[in-house]
C-alpha positions as CSV (number, residue, x, y, z in Angstrom):
1,X,117.4,119.3,160.6
2,X,114.1,121.3,160.1
3,X,112.3,123.3,162.6
4,X,108.9,124.8,161.8
5,X,107.8,127.2,164.5
6,X,104.2,128.5,164.8
7,X,103.7,129.2,161.1
8,X,100.4,130.5,159.8
9,X,99.1,131.1,156.3
10,X,95.8,132.8,155.3
11,X,94.6,133.4,151.8
12,X,92.5,136.4,150.6
13,X,93.0,138.4,153.8
14,X,90.2,140.9,154.3
15,X,88.0,139.5,151.6
16,X,84.8,137.4,151.9
17,X,86.8,134.4,150.7
18,X,89.4,134.8,153.4
19,X,90.5,131.3,154.5
20,X,93.2,130.2,157.0
21,X,94.9,127.2,155.5
22,X,97.8,126.7,158.0
23,X,97.0,127.4,161.7
24,X,99.9,127.9,164.2
25,X,101.7,124.8,163.0
26,X,104.9,123.6,164.6
27,X,107.0,120.6,163.5
28,X,110.5,119.3,164.1
29,X,112.1,116.9,161.7
30,X,115.3,115.0,162.4
31,X,118.2,114.5,160.0
32,X,117.4,111.5,157.8
33,X,113.6,111.4,158.6
34,X,111.5,110.1,155.7
35,X,108.0,111.5,156.5
36,X,104.8,110.6,154.6
37,X,102.1,113.3,154.8
38,X,98.4,112.5,154.3
39,X,95.1,114.3,154.8
40,X,91.9,115.4,153.0
41,X,91.3,118.2,150.6
42,X,92.1,121.5,152.1
43,X,94.1,120.0,155.0
44,X,97.1,122.1,154.2
45,X,99.5,119.5,152.8
46,X,100.6,121.2,149.6
47,X,100.5,124.6,151.3
48,X,102.9,123.3,154.0
49,X,105.4,122.2,151.2
50,X,104.9,125.6,149.5
51,X,105.8,127.4,152.7
52,X,108.9,125.2,153.2
53,X,110.1,125.6,149.6
54,X,109.5,129.4,149.6
55,X,106.9,129.4,146.8
56,X,104.7,130.9,149.5
57,X,105.7,133.1,152.4
58,X,104.4,132.6,155.9
59,X,102.2,135.2,157.5
60,X,104.0,134.5,160.8
61,X,106.3,132.0,162.4
62,X,109.8,130.7,161.5
63,X,111.3,128.0,159.3
64,X,114.8,126.9,160.3
65,X,116.8,124.5,158.2
66,X,120.0,123.0,159.5
67,X,120.2,125.9,162.0
68,X,119.8,128.6,159.4
69,X,116.7,130.8,159.4
70,X,115.3,130.5,155.9
71,X,111.9,132.1,156.7
72,X,112.5,135.2,154.5
73,X,114.6,133.6,151.7
74,X,113.1,133.5,148.3
75,X,112.3,130.2,146.5
76,X,115.4,130.4,144.2
77,X,117.6,131.0,147.2
78,X,116.2,127.9,149.0
79,X,116.6,125.9,145.9
80,X,120.4,125.6,146.7
81,X,119.5,123.1,149.4
82,X,115.9,122.1,148.9
83,X,114.8,120.0,146.0
84,X,111.1,119.5,145.0
85,X,109.3,117.0,142.8
86,X,105.7,117.6,141.8
87,X,102.9,115.2,140.8
88,X,102.9,116.2,137.2
89,X,105.7,114.3,135.3
90,X,105.9,117.2,132.9
91,X,107.2,119.5,135.7
92,X,110.8,119.6,136.8
93,X,112.5,119.0,133.4
94,X,113.2,120.9,130.2
95,X,111.4,118.7,127.6
96,X,113.2,120.1,124.5
97,X,116.6,119.3,126.0
98,X,118.3,115.9,126.1
99,X,118.6,113.7,129.2
100,X,122.3,114.6,129.4
101,X,121.6,118.3,129.1
102,X,118.9,118.1,131.8
103,X,121.3,116.3,134.1
104,X,124.0,118.9,133.4
105,X,121.6,121.6,134.5
106,X,120.8,119.7,137.7
107,X,124.5,119.2,138.3
108,X,125.1,123.0,138.2
109,X,122.2,123.9,140.5
110,X,123.4,126.6,142.9
111,X,126.7,127.1,141.1
112,X,128.0,130.0,139.0
113,X,127.3,129.6,135.3
114,X,130.1,130.3,132.8
115,X,130.5,130.1,129.0
116,X,132.6,126.9,129.2
117,X,131.6,123.8,127.3
118,X,128.3,122.5,128.6
119,X,128.9,118.7,129.0
120,X,132.3,117.0,129.2
121,X,132.9,113.4,128.2
122,X,133.7,112.7,131.9
123,X,130.3,114.0,132.9
124,X,128.5,112.1,130.2
125,X,130.2,108.9,131.4
126,X,129.1,109.6,135.0
127,X,125.5,110.2,133.8
128,X,125.5,106.9,131.9
129,X,126.6,105.0,135.1
130,X,124.0,106.9,137.2
131,X,121.1,106.0,134.9
132,X,122.3,102.4,134.4
133,X,122.2,102.0,138.2
134,X,118.4,102.7,138.4
135,X,117.7,99.9,135.9
136,X,115.1,101.7,133.8
137,X,116.9,101.4,130.4
138,X,117.6,105.1,130.3
139,X,121.4,105.0,130.1
140,X,121.4,104.5,126.3
141,X,119.0,107.4,125.8
142,X,121.2,110.3,127.0
143,X,120.9,112.1,123.7
144,X,117.1,111.7,123.5
145,X,114.9,114.6,124.4
146,X,113.1,114.3,127.7
147,X,109.8,115.0,125.9
148,X,109.8,111.5,124.4
149,X,110.0,109.6,127.7
150,X,106.8,108.0,129.1
151,X,105.2,109.6,132.2
152,X,106.7,107.0,134.6
153,X,110.2,107.2,133.2
154,X,110.1,111.0,133.1
155,X,109.0,111.1,136.7
156,X,111.8,108.7,137.7
157,X,114.2,110.9,135.7
158,X,112.9,114.0,137.6
159,X,113.7,112.3,140.9
160,X,117.2,111.5,139.7
161,X,117.7,115.2,138.8
162,X,116.3,116.4,142.1
163,X,118.8,114.2,144.0
164,X,121.8,114.5,141.7
165,X,123.3,117.0,144.1
166,X,122.2,115.6,147.4
167,X,119.8,118.2,148.9
168,X,119.5,118.9,152.6
169,X,115.7,118.5,152.2
170,X,113.6,116.7,149.5
171,X,110.0,117.6,149.1
172,X,107.8,115.2,147.1
173,X,104.3,116.5,146.3
174,X,102.3,113.4,145.4
175,X,105.0,112.2,143.0
176,X,103.0,109.2,141.8
177,X,99.5,110.6,141.6
178,X,99.5,110.8,137.8
179,X,101.0,107.3,137.3
180,X,99.4,103.9,137.0
181,X,99.8,101.4,139.9
182,X,102.6,99.4,138.3
183,X,104.7,102.5,137.4
184,X,103.9,104.1,140.7
185,X,105.5,101.1,142.5
186,X,108.6,101.4,140.4
187,X,108.9,105.2,141.1
188,X,108.3,104.7,144.9
189,X,110.9,102.0,145.1
190,X,113.4,104.3,143.4
191,X,112.6,107.1,145.8
192,X,113.0,104.7,148.8
193,X,116.3,103.5,147.4
194,X,117.8,107.0,146.9
195,X,116.5,108.4,150.2
196,X,117.9,105.5,152.2
197,X,121.2,105.4,150.3
198,X,121.9,109.1,150.5
199,X,120.3,109.7,153.9
200,X,118.1,112.5,152.6
201,X,115.6,114.2,154.9
202,X,112.3,113.8,153.0
203,X,108.7,114.9,153.2
204,X,106.4,113.1,150.8
205,X,102.7,113.9,150.3
206,X,100.8,110.9,149.1
207,X,97.1,110.2,148.2
208,X,97.5,106.5,149.0
209,X,97.2,105.5,152.6
210,X,98.9,102.2,152.1
211,X,101.9,103.9,150.5
212,X,102.0,106.3,153.5
213,X,102.2,103.2,155.8
214,X,104.7,101.3,153.7
215,X,107.3,104.0,153.1
216,X,109.2,106.2,155.5
217,X,109.9,106.0,159.2
218,X,107.3,108.6,160.2
219,X,103.7,109.5,159.2
220,X,102.0,112.8,159.6
221,X,98.2,113.3,159.1
222,X,96.9,116.8,158.6
223,X,93.4,118.2,159.1
224,X,92.3,121.9,158.7
225,X,95.8,123.3,158.8
226,X,97.0,121.3,161.8
227,X,98.9,118.1,162.4
228,X,96.5,115.8,164.1
229,X,98.6,112.6,164.1
230,X,102.4,112.1,164.2
231,X,103.4,108.4,164.2
232,X,106.9,107.1,163.9
233,X,109.1,104.0,164.2
234,X,107.7,100.7,165.3
235,X,104.4,102.2,166.1
236,X,104.0,103.2,162.4
237,X,105.3,99.9,161.1
238,X,102.5,98.1,162.9
239,X,99.6,100.3,161.7
240,X,96.9,99.3,159.3
241,X,94.7,101.6,157.3
242,X,91.8,100.7,159.6
243,X,93.9,101.6,162.7
244,X,94.8,104.9,161.1
245,X,91.2,105.8,160.4
246,X,90.2,105.0,164.0
247,X,93.1,107.1,165.3
248,X,92.1,110.0,163.0
249,X,88.5,109.9,164.3
250,X,89.7,110.2,167.8
251,X,92.2,113.0,167.1
252,X,90.1,115.1,164.7
253,X,86.7,114.5,166.3
254,X,84.9,113.2,163.2
255,X,84.8,110.0,161.2
256,X,86.3,109.2,157.8
257,X,84.5,106.2,156.4
258,X,87.1,105.1,153.8
259,X,90.5,106.1,152.4
260,X,89.0,107.7,149.3
261,X,88.1,110.7,151.5
262,X,91.8,111.3,152.0
263,X,92.5,111.7,148.3
264,X,93.9,115.1,147.4
C-alpha cells in the first residue's frame, strides 16, 4: 500500500542550525496495517507524517502510495486519498459551521464544487445515522456549531469527518494528546472500530506506550530520524512496556529509564 524509499529531510540547510531530522528512512506498509509510532522528542515522528501528507517535501527519496509515485504531489493533491487528524481538537473542523455543514464539506472532499444546494434531506438523514452509530449523542446536534462541542466530542467528530470518505491512508498525529484519560479511551476505541471496520491503512503517533501496545497490529519506534524497532503480529501482542524499553536500549545503544522520556 505504501512504500517509503530512502527519504531524507534536513532543516535549515547551510546554516549553523542545520539539522537532519529524517535520515535515509525506508518503510513498507501493507494494505490494512494499523501502525502505532512512538519515539522521543526529535525522533522524526511528526516529520515523517508531514512528508507522507505533503505538508513537507523530501530532500531525496520516494513515497509511493498504492503504486502511484506521490513524492512531488502537493498536500492538497494528496488530500484526495490521505486523511489526517492532529492532536489539537480545534484543528480539522470549521468551528462556525454546523455539524451537518462540516460533514457535507468532508463528503465533498476531492470532488468538483458546484452552486447546487449544500445539504439534501437524504444527506442529513445519512449523517444522523452515522453519528448515532458512534454513540456519542451527537446525532441530535446536527444543526449545532462545531465550536460548542467539548474537546473529546470534537476530536471524535474530526475522526468521523476524516474517514467519511474512506481514505487510502489515515494519519493520526497524537490524536488524544490533548484529552483526559477517560475521553482518550473513548476516542481511541472509536478509531479502532472505524479502522477495523473499513480496513483503513493507518499510522498513529502516540505519546502513550501502553496505547501503542494495545492498538494496531504493528509498532514502530523511531530514534534520531531512523526506525530502530519494527514489531508486528503476535510478537507485538505479547510485549510489555518493560520489554519495549529493553529492546529499545539494545537497538539504539542507550537506555531510556521510563516511558516519560518518550513523550512528544
